[in-house]
C-alpha positions in Angstrom: 5.2 12.3 -15.1 5.4 9.0 -13.1 2.3 6.9 -13.0 1.5 4.5 -10.1 -1.1 1.8 -10.6 -2.5 -0.3 -7.8 -4.0 -3.8 -8.1 -4.8 -6.8 -6.0 -7.7 -5.4 -4.0 -10.9 -7.5 -3.5 -13.5 -8.9 -1.2 -12.3 -11.3 1.5 -13.5 -12.7 4.8 -11.9 -11.8 8.1 -8.7 -13.8 8.6 -7.9 -13.9 4.9 -5.0 -12.4 3.0 -4.5 -10.2 0.0 -1.4 -8.9 -1.7 -1.6 -5.4 -3.2 0.8 -4.3 -5.9 1.8 -0.8 -7.0 3.4 -0.8 -10.4 5.4 2.3 -11.4 5.9 3.5 -15.0 9.6 4.0 -14.2 12.2 3.0 -11.7 11.0 3.2 -8.2 14.6 4.1 -7.1 13.7 7.7 -8.0 11.5 7.9 -4.9 13.0 8.6 -1.5 10.0 7.0 0.2 7.1 4.9 -1.0 4.1 4.1 1.0 0.6 2.7 1.3 -2.2 4.8 2.6 -5.9 3.9 3.1 -9.1 5.8 3.5 -12.3 4.4 4.8 -15.7 6.1 4.3 -16.1 9.1 6.6 -12.5 8.9 7.8 -9.2 10.7 6.9 -6.6 9.1 4.8 -4.0 7.4 7.0 -0.6 6.0 6.5 -0.4 2.2 6.6 3.2 1.4 5.7 6.3 3.0 4.3 9.5 1.8 2.7 12.4 4.2 2.6 15.1 4.3 0.0 17.6 2.4 2.1 15.1 -0.4 2.8 13.8 0.4 6.3 10.1 0.2 6.9 7.5 1.8 9.1 4.0 0.6 9.9 0.9 1.9 11.6 0.4 0.3 15.0 -2.9 -1.1 13.8 -1.2 -3.3 11.1 2.1 -4.2 12.7 2.6 -8.0 12.6 0.0 -8.4 10.0 1.1 -6.3 7.0 4.4 -6.3 5.2 5.6 -3.7 2.7 8.3 -4.8 0.2 9.7 -3.7 -3.2 11.1 -5.3 -6.3 13.3 -2.8 -8.0 13.6 -5.0 -11.1 9.9 -5.0 -11.5 9.4 -1.3 -10.5 6.8 -2.6 -8.0 6.0 -2.1 -4.4 3.9 -4.7 -2.6 1.7 -4.7 0.5 1.1 -8.2 1.9 -1.9 -8.2 4.2 -2.6 -11.2 6.4 -5.1 -11.8 9.2 -7.4 -9.2 7.7 -10.0 -7.6 9.9 -13.2 -5.8 8.9 -11.7 -2.5 10.1 -9.1 -2.9 7.3 -11.8 -2.2 4.8 -10.8 0.9 2.8 -9.5 2.2 -0.5 -5.8 1.6 -0.5 -3.5 4.1 -2.3 0.1 3.9 -3.4 2.3 6.9 -2.8 5.8 7.9 -3.9 7.8 11.0 -3.0 10.8 12.6 -4.5 10.6 16.3 -5.3 6.8 15.9 -5.3 4.0 13.5 -4.5 2.7 10.8 -6.8 -0.5 8.9 -6.1 -2.2 5.9 -7.6 -5.9 5.7 -8.3 -6.6 3.4 -5.4 -7.8 -0.2 -5.0 -10.7 -1.3 -2.9 -10.2 -3.8 -0.1 -13.3 -5.1 1.6 -13.2 -7.4 4.6 -16.3 -9.1 5.9 -16.9 -10.7 9.2 
């Protein structure tokens, strides 16, 4: 029933920044956890960052200190600020929300060139 739509991906050079957005069709407060995942060609989908209902966050070791997940409840949107991007960050990034079931966005491509 809930729809998640990612945006903000693109093509950037190493060291650059992007901000991804995940817009929900309804209140994001219905989700216990929201997160960003990514999948590179030939690799499994991996968790990048999570934000939990109370506001605490978790990050993959590979992105700590560079990426920040945040939310704006008034806009029903979750963000992923990505700084100091590296070529190994290249992947399709997916938004995820969990309550009684899983909801996924369609993904947005991030490509980082050296």
